[in-house]
C-alpha positions as CSV (number, residue, x, y, z in Angstrom):
1,M,0.0,0.0,0.0
2,D,1.0,3.6,-0.4
3,Q,2.7,5.5,2.4
4,A,0.6,5.8,5.5
5,S,0.6,9.5,5.1
6,D,-1.3,9.0,1.8
7,V,-4.3,7.4,3.7
8,L,-7.1,9.9,4.0
9,E,-9.7,7.6,5.6
10,V,-10.2,4.0,6.5
11,R,-13.7,2.4,6.9
12,T,-13.9,-1.1,8.5
13,L,-16.9,-3.5,8.4
14,A,-16.9,-6.7,10.4
15,L,-18.6,-9.5,8.4
16,G,-18.1,-12.8,10.1
17,E,-21.3,-14.9,10.1
18,T,-23.5,-12.2,8.8
19,S,-26.2,-13.1,6.3
20,G,-26.6,-11.0,3.2
21,T,-22.8,-10.4,3.2
22,V,-22.4,-9.2,-0.4
23,P,-25.3,-6.6,-0.3
24,L,-24.2,-5.5,3.2
25,A,-20.6,-4.9,1.8
26,R,-21.9,-3.1,-1.2
27,D,-24.1,-0.8,0.9
28,F,-21.3,-0.1,3.3
29,T,-19.0,0.9,0.4
30,R,-21.7,2.9,-1.3
31,T,-22.2,4.9,1.9
32,A,-18.5,5.6,2.1
33,L,-18.4,6.7,-1.6
34,T,-21.4,9.0,-1.0
35,E,-19.7,10.6,2.0
36,W,-16.5,11.1,0.0
37,G,-18.4,12.8,-2.8
38,W,-18.1,10.1,-5.4
39,L,-21.8,9.5,-5.4
40,P,-24.2,10.7,-6.6
41,A,-22.1,11.1,-9.7
42,V,-23.3,13.5,-12.5
43,A,-20.5,12.8,-14.9
44,A,-20.4,9.3,-16.6
45,D,-16.6,8.8,-15.7
46,R,-17.2,9.5,-12.1
47,R,-20.3,7.1,-12.1
48,A,-18.3,4.4,-13.8
49,A,-15.4,4.7,-11.3
50,A,-17.9,4.3,-8.4
51,E,-19.6,1.4,-10.1
52,D,-16.2,-0.3,-10.6
53,V,-15.5,0.0,-7.0
54,L,-18.9,-1.5,-6.0
55,L,-18.4,-4.4,-8.5
56,V,-14.9,-5.2,-7.2
57,V,-16.2,-5.2,-3.6
58,S,-19.0,-7.6,-4.8
59,E,-16.4,-9.9,-6.4
60,L,-13.9,-10.0,-3.5
61,V,-16.6,-10.7,-0.9
62,T,-18.3,-13.3,-3.1
63,N,-15.0,-15.1,-3.7
64,A,-14.4,-15.1,0.1
65,C,-17.9,-16.6,0.6
66,L,-17.6,-19.3,-2.0
67,H,-13.9,-20.2,-1.8
68,A,-12.4,-19.1,1.5
69,E,-14.7,-20.1,4.4
70,G,-16.3,-16.7,4.4
71,P,-15.2,-13.1,4.8
72,E,-14.3,-11.8,8.1
73,Q,-13.7,-8.1,7.4
74,L,-14.0,-5.4,4.7
75,Q,-11.8,-2.4,4.7
76,V,-12.3,0.5,2.3
77,V,-9.3,2.8,2.4
78,R,-9.4,6.2,0.7
79,L,-5.9,7.3,-0.5
80,A,-5.0,10.5,-2.3
81,S,-5.4,9.1,-5.8
82,T,-6.8,5.6,-5.3
83,V,-9.2,3.6,-3.2
84,R,-8.0,0.3,-1.7
85,L,-10.4,-2.6,-0.9
86,E,-9.3,-5.3,1.5
87,V,-11.3,-8.5,2.2
88,T,-9.9,-10.6,5.0
89,D,-11.1,-14.2,5.1
90,R,-10.3,-17.6,6.9
91,G,-9.3,-19.5,3.7
92,A,-6.0,-21.0,2.8
93,G,-6.6,-20.9,-1.0
94,Q,-4.9,-18.7,-3.4
95,P,-7.3,-16.6,-5.6
96,T,-6.2,-16.4,-9.2
97,P,-8.0,-15.4,-12.5
98,R,-9.2,-18.4,-14.4
99,T,-6.7,-18.9,-17.4
100,P,-7.7,-19.0,-20.2
101,H,-10.8,-16.8,-19.4
102,R,-13.8,-18.0,-21.3
103,A,-16.6,-15.4,-21.2
104,G,-19.2,-18.0,-22.1
105,R,-18.6,-20.3,-19.2
106,P,-20.6,-19.8,-16.0
107,G,-18.5,-18.9,-12.9
108,G,-14.9,-18.2,-12.6
109,H,-15.1,-14.6,-13.6
110,G,-14.5,-12.8,-10.3
111,M,-10.7,-12.5,-10.2
112,F,-10.7,-11.9,-14.0
113,I,-13.0,-8.9,-13.4
114,V,-10.8,-7.6,-10.5
115,Q,-7.7,-8.0,-12.6
116,R,-9.2,-6.1,-15.5
117,L,-10.8,-3.2,-13.4
118,C,-8.0,-2.6,-10.8
119,L,-4.7,-0.8,-11.0
120,D,-3.2,-3.6,-8.9
121,W,-4.3,-6.4,-6.6
122,G,-2.7,-9.0,-4.4
123,I,-2.8,-11.2,-1.3
124,Q,-1.3,-10.5,2.1
125,R,-0.8,-13.3,4.6
126,V,0.4,-13.2,8.1
127,P,3.0,-16.0,8.8
128,G,1.5,-18.7,11.1
129,A,-2.0,-17.2,11.0
130,P,-5.0,-18.7,9.2
131,G,-6.6,-16.9,6.2
132,K,-5.4,-14.0,4.2
133,T,-6.4,-10.5,3.0
134,V,-7.1,-10.0,-0.7
135,W,-6.7,-6.3,-1.7
136,A,-7.4,-4.4,-4.8
137,E,-6.7,-0.8,-5.7
138,L,-8.8,1.3,-8.1
139,A,-8.1,4.9,-9.3
140,A,-10.1,7.6,-7.7
141,P,-12.3,9.6,-10.0
142,V,-10.9,12.9,-11.2
């Protein structure tokens, strides 16, 4: 992540055993984007940037639900020129985009979408601790 001095704000949502996790995560993120002035967006490029953030949140949380024993926490970090999304889960797996990507096949599109929409993404693990944090960074609207 960028220098700590670049962090303008951090929002954290505990997820755990919550039902309706994906809509909850999207609503939480939408609220942050609204309070930061990204939404409601009049210009198409600003609206697209906000929609990309909400789509990436949905994909990261869905992947944690389906493949990683469920998400524990979502962090939305506002930086000077980017927004960083972090989803912490309990799973040991390694998320990767399905290669080759086949648009006509059901499923397997989540990390491909993340890879296409984000400036960068990756995985952080704490040695000796279960689970991981999958993070993704998107450009802030200009």
